[in-house]
LUMGU-907451 format. One record per residue: x, y, z of N, C-alpha, C, O, CB in turn; chain; residue in one letter. Coordinates in pm, 1 decimal. Glycine has a CB too. Example, Ala and Ser with C-alpha at 12.3 -4.5 7.8 and 13.67 -1.06 7.14 Angstrom:
<rs>
((1319.0,-569.0,780.0),(1230.0,-450.0,780.0),(1320.0,-330.0,780.0),(1423.6,-331.9,846.5),(1130.8,-447.3,904.6),"A","A")
((1285.0,-225.0,708.0),(1367.0,-106.0,714.0),(1290.0,3.0,787.0),(1340.9,113.8,803.9),(1408.4,-59.8,572.5),"A","S")
</rs>
This chain:
<rs>
((1545.2,-1612.7,123.3),(1531.4,-1493.9,203.3),(1425.9,-1543.9,299.1),(1315.7,-1592.5,273.6),(1491.0,-1357.8,119.8),"A","X")
((1503.0,-1513.8,451.7),(1466.5,-1514.0,591.4),(1344.7,-1479.9,605.2),(1305.4,-1380.3,544.4),(1539.5,-1436.3,670.8),"A","X")
((1252.0,-1556.9,691.4),(1112.3,-1524.4,743.5),(1143.7,-1482.3,877.2),(1187.8,-1556.0,965.3),(1003.5,-1647.1,741.2),"A","X")
((1116.1,-1346.9,888.7),(1112.6,-1280.9,1026.7),(966.4,-1338.9,1110.6),(862.2,-1350.2,1046.0),(1110.8,-1096.0,1002.3),"A","X")
((968.8,-1355.9,1183.5),(881.7,-1347.6,1300.1),(824.4,-1291.4,1407.2),(882.5,-1265.0,1512.5),(896.2,-1388.5,1334.2),"A","X")
((694.1,-1269.7,1378.8),(642.3,-1187.0,1441.5),(634.8,-1214.6,1612.7),(553.2,-1275.7,1681.7),(524.3,-1174.1,1372.7),"A","X")
((753.7,-1143.4,1643.8),(743.8,-1163.6,1842.9),(682.9,-1059.2,1893.6),(693.0,-1046.8,2015.6),(898.2,-1163.8,1941.7),"A","X")
((616.7,-972.7,1830.5),(536.4,-887.6,1924.1),(405.9,-927.3,1927.8),(352.8,-946.0,1818.4),(537.8,-748.5,1892.0),"A","X")
((325.5,-948.9,2049.9),(179.0,-965.5,2053.1),(67.9,-907.7,1973.9),(20.2,-856.7,2075.3),(149.1,-936.6,2157.9),"A","X")
((-2.8,-876.4,1895.0),(-67.2,-773.7,1889.3),(-8.8,-633.2,1812.9),(-67.3,-526.5,1794.4),(-94.3,-760.6,2014.9),"A","X")
((98.7,-665.6,1783.9),(192.8,-534.3,1709.9),(168.2,-551.6,1535.4),(106.9,-619.2,1452.7),(400.6,-556.8,1752.9),"A","X")
((234.5,-472.8,1544.6),(162.9,-450.1,1356.9),(240.7,-472.0,1291.9),(223.4,-427.5,1178.5),(112.9,-313.1,1286.5),"A","X")
((379.8,-555.1,1317.2),(444.6,-619.4,1227.4),(350.4,-757.9,1135.7),(259.5,-809.8,1200.4),(570.5,-665.1,1313.6),"A","X")
((370.9,-800.8,1018.4),(327.9,-858.5,973.1),(466.0,-990.8,976.0),(581.1,-961.8,1008.4),(264.6,-784.1,866.3),"A","X")
((433.5,-1096.6,945.9),(553.7,-1229.4,929.5),(586.0,-1141.2,747.2),(514.6,-1093.0,659.2),(454.9,-1477.1,932.1),"A","X")
((754.2,-1164.8,773.0),(804.7,-1124.2,653.6),(888.4,-969.5,673.9),(1008.4,-944.6,661.6),(675.7,-1120.5,549.0),"A","X")
((804.9,-904.3,699.9),(834.0,-730.1,698.5),(983.6,-706.3,795.3),(1033.7,-760.3,894.0),(671.1,-626.2,793.2),"A","X")
((1008.4,-626.1,729.7),(1152.2,-630.7,811.5),(1190.8,-455.7,841.4),(1153.0,-392.8,742.6),(1297.3,-721.4,694.2),"A","X")
((1237.5,-386.1,919.8),(1250.4,-271.1,959.9),(1310.3,-218.6,917.3),(1413.1,-273.6,877.9),(1266.2,-251.4,1042.0),"A","X")
((1289.8,-54.3,889.6),(1446.5,9.1,769.2),(1542.5,-10.9,891.7),(1526.9,-75.6,995.2),(1452.5,235.2,688.4),"A","X")
((1656.9,72.9,841.8),(1754.4,82.4,890.2),(1805.4,250.0,914.1),(1829.0,338.3,831.6),(1828.1,-3.5,812.4),"A","X")
((1810.4,249.3,1069.5),(1872.9,385.0,1036.4),(1957.5,352.3,1024.6),(1986.6,232.8,1021.1),(1878.2,491.7,1102.8),"A","X")
((2065.7,484.9,1008.6),(2144.2,572.2,961.2),(2231.4,651.9,1087.4),(2323.3,604.8,1154.5),(2055.4,660.5,874.0),"A","X")
((2173.5,781.1,1095.1),(2153.9,876.0,1198.5),(2068.3,839.7,1281.4),(1989.7,745.0,1283.1),(2121.5,991.6,1161.0),"A","X")
((2105.8,989.1,1406.4),(2005.9,941.6,1537.5),(1850.5,1015.3,1486.3),(1821.3,1056.3,1373.9),(2075.3,1023.4,1725.5),"A","X")
((1770.6,1014.6,1606.0),(1672.6,1027.8,1580.5),(1604.4,1166.8,1674.8),(1603.5,1179.1,1797.2),(1625.9,896.1,1589.1),"A","X")
((1555.3,1252.9,1579.7),(1539.1,1404.7,1605.7),(1384.3,1447.8,1694.0),(1293.1,1417.4,1617.1),(1542.1,1482.6,1439.9),"A","X")
((1351.1,1481.0,1768.3),(1261.1,1547.5,1860.7),(1259.6,1636.3,1846.5),(1340.1,1713.0,1899.3),(1264.0,1545.5,1966.8),"A","X")
((1145.2,1680.4,1748.9),(1110.8,1877.3,1692.8),(987.4,1902.4,1840.3),(929.1,1805.5,1888.9),(980.6,1905.8,1444.8),"A","X")
((970.6,2018.4,1882.2),(858.0,2084.1,1908.8),(836.2,2207.3,1910.8),(897.9,2300.4,1962.6),(824.1,2056.8,1995.2),"A","X")
((720.5,2200.6,1835.7),(666.0,2300.8,1742.2),(631.7,2417.1,1852.7),(553.1,2379.5,1939.7),(525.7,2241.1,1646.2),"A","X")
((676.1,2546.3,1862.7),(688.9,2626.6,1977.9),(569.8,2663.5,2003.3),(542.2,2687.1,2120.9),(773.5,2734.2,1971.2),"A","X")
((441.5,2682.0,1874.3),(321.4,2718.8,1927.9),(225.2,2632.5,1960.5),(141.0,2657.4,2046.8),(271.3,2793.6,1859.8),"A","X")
((230.0,2529.8,1897.5),(117.6,2370.6,1965.1),(161.4,2282.1,2049.5),(109.1,2182.3,2099.1),(73.7,2255.5,1859.3),"A","X")
((293.8,2344.9,2063.0),(415.0,2244.0,2182.6),(390.3,2034.5,2173.4),(399.6,1937.9,2249.1),(345.7,2310.5,2418.0),"A","X")
((361.8,2059.0,2052.8),(364.2,1948.9,1964.7),(445.8,1905.2,1930.5),(509.0,1965.3,1843.6),(322.1,1951.4,1881.5),"A","X")
((511.8,1724.5,1995.9),(690.6,1642.8,2001.5),(652.1,1564.8,1833.6),(584.2,1462.4,1841.8),(730.5,1465.0,2195.1),"A","X")
((682.3,1598.3,1726.8),(719.2,1480.7,1647.3),(872.8,1439.0,1626.7),(982.3,1492.8,1610.6),(662.2,1503.2,1517.1),"A","X")
((832.8,1349.3,1633.7),(1009.3,1261.9,1595.5),(1076.6,1214.1,1486.1),(1005.6,1150.7,1408.0),(1028.0,1140.5,1647.7),"A","X")
((1182.6,1224.5,1459.3),(1233.6,1237.0,1273.9),(1337.0,1137.7,1244.9),(1448.0,1183.9,1218.5),(1316.0,1400.9,1221.3),"A","X")
((1324.4,1023.4,1244.4),(1425.0,940.4,1181.3),(1505.1,958.2,1071.8),(1465.2,1033.8,983.1),(1379.3,848.8,1155.5),"A","X")
((1596.3,910.3,1062.7),(1715.4,913.5,932.3),(1708.5,777.6,933.8),(1715.2,694.4,1024.4),(1890.1,984.6,951.6),"A","X")
((1690.0,769.5,785.0),(1674.7,623.6,779.4),(1772.6,602.0,630.4),(1803.1,685.6,545.3),(1487.2,568.8,771.8),"A","X")
((1802.2,469.3,639.0),(1904.9,449.1,513.9),(1862.7,441.0,381.5),(1926.1,450.4,276.5),(1976.5,332.1,524.2),"A","X")
((1730.3,419.5,407.3),(1659.9,402.4,216.3),(1622.0,577.5,194.8),(1578.3,588.3,80.3),(1443.4,264.7,195.0),"A","X")
((1623.0,653.2,233.0),(1602.9,807.0,243.0),(1702.4,868.2,218.2),(1688.9,987.2,246.5),(1563.4,858.4,358.4),"A","X")
((1864.8,825.5,149.9),(1966.6,902.1,141.7),(1943.5,811.3,-41.5),(1896.3,701.2,-69.9),(2123.1,884.8,279.7),"A","X")
((1996.7,911.6,-120.1),(2074.5,867.8,-237.1),(2196.5,769.6,-233.8),(2259.5,725.8,-137.5),(2120.6,980.8,-292.0),"A","X")
((2208.6,751.5,-348.0),(2322.8,645.3,-362.9),(2528.2,734.1,-355.8),(2636.7,686.6,-322.4),(2273.2,559.5,-561.4),"A","X")
((2495.2,840.6,-394.9),(2564.6,937.3,-329.8),(2659.3,968.7,-290.5),(2778.5,972.6,-320.8),(2542.7,955.3,-273.4),"A","X")
((2543.1,1012.1,-155.4),(2533.2,1031.0,-22.6),(2632.0,933.3,3.5),(2754.5,945.5,3.5),(2395.7,1016.6,43.8),"A","X")
((2556.5,827.9,27.3),(2584.7,706.9,64.9),(2740.7,607.8,22.4),(2785.6,503.9,70.8),(2464.7,650.6,15.6),"A","X")
((2782.1,684.5,-71.8),(2883.5,663.0,-127.9),(3055.4,740.5,-4.9),(3158.8,699.9,48.3),(2838.2,737.8,-293.5),"A","X")
((2960.5,889.6,-27.3),(3038.3,1003.5,4.5),(3064.8,959.2,151.2),(3167.3,991.7,211.0),(2962.6,1153.8,-19.2),"A","X")
((2961.5,879.4,208.0),(2957.4,876.4,412.7),(3037.5,761.1,382.7),(3152.8,786.2,417.5),(2773.6,842.2,541.1),"A","X")
((3028.7,651.0,335.8),(3138.9,564.0,310.2),(3275.9,566.1,354.4),(3327.2,521.7,457.1),(3149.4,562.2,201.0),"A","X")
((3334.3,639.1,235.5),(3484.1,648.9,239.4),(3479.6,765.7,340.6),(3578.8,740.3,408.8),(3568.5,679.8,84.6),"A","X")
((3432.8,862.2,384.8),(3472.8,958.2,494.4),(3556.0,838.0,601.3),(3530.6,719.5,623.0),(3313.9,1049.4,573.4),"A","X")
((3644.7,912.8,644.0),(3726.5,830.6,758.3),(3635.1,929.2,883.2),(3709.2,925.6,981.5),(3947.8,850.9,752.4),"A","X")
((3588.9,960.0,896.6),(3497.4,984.0,1047.2),(3387.0,839.1,1036.1),(3340.6,792.2,1140.0),(3379.4,1178.8,1046.0),"A","X")
((3360.0,790.0,926.7),(3215.9,739.8,973.8),(3302.3,615.9,1015.3),(3408.8,579.6,965.2),(3065.5,719.9,848.8),"A","X")
((3204.8,537.2,1158.3),(3168.9,490.1,1237.1),(3181.1,299.3,1186.6),(3101.1,232.4,1121.1),(3040.2,571.5,1265.8),"A","X")
((3290.8,266.2,1238.6),(3261.5,97.0,1128.5),(3154.8,15.4,1132.4),(3148.3,-85.7,1062.5),(3358.8,-24.1,1155.1),"A","X")
((3041.8,60.4,1232.5),(2948.9,5.8,1230.0),(2831.0,65.2,1122.1),(2742.4,-5.6,1074.1),(2924.8,-0.7,1356.5),"A","X")
((2843.5,165.6,1103.0),(2792.4,265.8,1008.3),(2830.9,231.2,843.6),(2753.4,243.2,748.8),(2857.7,411.7,1055.8),"A","X")
((2956.4,190.4,839.2),(3011.7,153.4,718.4),(2933.0,45.8,688.2),(2860.8,38.1,588.9),(3154.8,125.5,717.6),"A","X")
((2948.4,-50.3,786.1),(2900.0,-208.5,706.5),(2727.2,-184.9,712.6),(2655.4,-273.9,667.0),(2960.7,-393.1,824.0),"A","X")
((2675.8,-79.8,762.3),(2532.2,-100.5,727.8),(2501.4,6.4,620.6),(2390.4,-2.6,568.1),(2432.9,-86.4,859.4),"A","X")
((2565.5,85.2,588.7),(2582.7,156.5,460.3),(2611.7,30.8,334.6),(2528.8,-3.0,250.2),(2723.0,274.0,480.1),"A","X")
((2770.1,-32.1,351.9),(2837.0,-190.0,260.1),(2670.7,-228.7,260.6),(2624.2,-169.0,163.5),(2985.9,-347.5,375.8),"A","X")
((2600.7,-277.2,305.0),(2489.9,-399.7,268.8),(2361.6,-321.2,241.0),(2250.1,-371.4,227.2),(2459.9,-520.8,405.6),"A","X")
((2392.8,-189.2,234.7),(2275.4,-116.4,158.3),(2313.6,-86.6,73.5),(2240.7,3.7,32.4),(2210.7,-16.2,197.4),"A","X")
((2402.0,-105.8,-1.3),(2503.9,-1.9,-173.2),(2462.3,-177.6,-254.0),(2402.3,-206.0,-357.7),(2809.1,62.5,-148.0),"A","X")
((2522.7,-256.0,-156.2),(2486.9,-391.4,-241.0),(2374.8,-469.6,-238.9),(2373.2,-591.4,-256.7),(2567.5,-481.9,-218.0),"A","X")
((2265.5,-387.1,-213.5),(2109.8,-435.4,-201.5),(2122.9,-339.2,-314.6),(2169.6,-403.7,-408.4),(1989.1,-413.3,-50.0),"A","X")
((2104.9,-222.0,-348.2),(2079.6,-141.7,-484.3),(2125.5,-214.8,-569.5),(2049.2,-223.9,-665.7),(2138.2,-7.6,-504.8),"A","X")
((2236.7,-285.0,-581.2),(2335.2,-311.3,-657.2),(2370.5,-174.0,-757.3),(2305.1,-69.7,-757.0),(2295.9,-442.2,-730.4),"A","X")
((2492.1,-202.9,-842.8),(2555.9,-88.9,-891.3),(2677.0,-75.4,-882.0),(2756.3,-33.7,-966.4),(2516.8,6.4,-848.5),"A","X")
((2702.9,-127.5,-728.8),(2861.5,-88.3,-671.9),(2912.1,-217.8,-593.5),(2875.6,-299.1,-508.6),(2863.4,59.6,-550.7),"A","X")
((3026.0,-183.0,-681.3),(3110.1,-317.3,-617.1),(3233.8,-341.8,-470.1),(3319.8,-258.6,-499.1),(3196.9,-354.4,-744.9),"A","X")
((3253.5,-370.2,-414.8),(3390.6,-356.6,-321.9),(3444.2,-488.9,-370.9),(3388.7,-595.5,-397.7),(3371.9,-345.4,-132.7),"A","X")
((3593.1,-440.8,-374.6),(3707.3,-538.0,-338.0),(3863.3,-515.1,-437.9),(3961.0,-587.1,-417.3),(3636.2,-705.5,-366.8),"A","X")
</rs>
């Protein structure tokens, strides 16, 4: 396994940490009462295997996203491509 070097000076990443893979866009939601903004990210690991297989087989999915989904499904195991 390749080690990831900490390129951030004073950052929160430790050596060997890998950032999670995003599937969709980040959404900023603003609470109407408090006016506070919260950012919600759509990460790959939050989706079920069934959901990822459906997205992979969909014709409207971008090639870039299909590549990400394939890597995630191979990492989880139990899915073969060929």
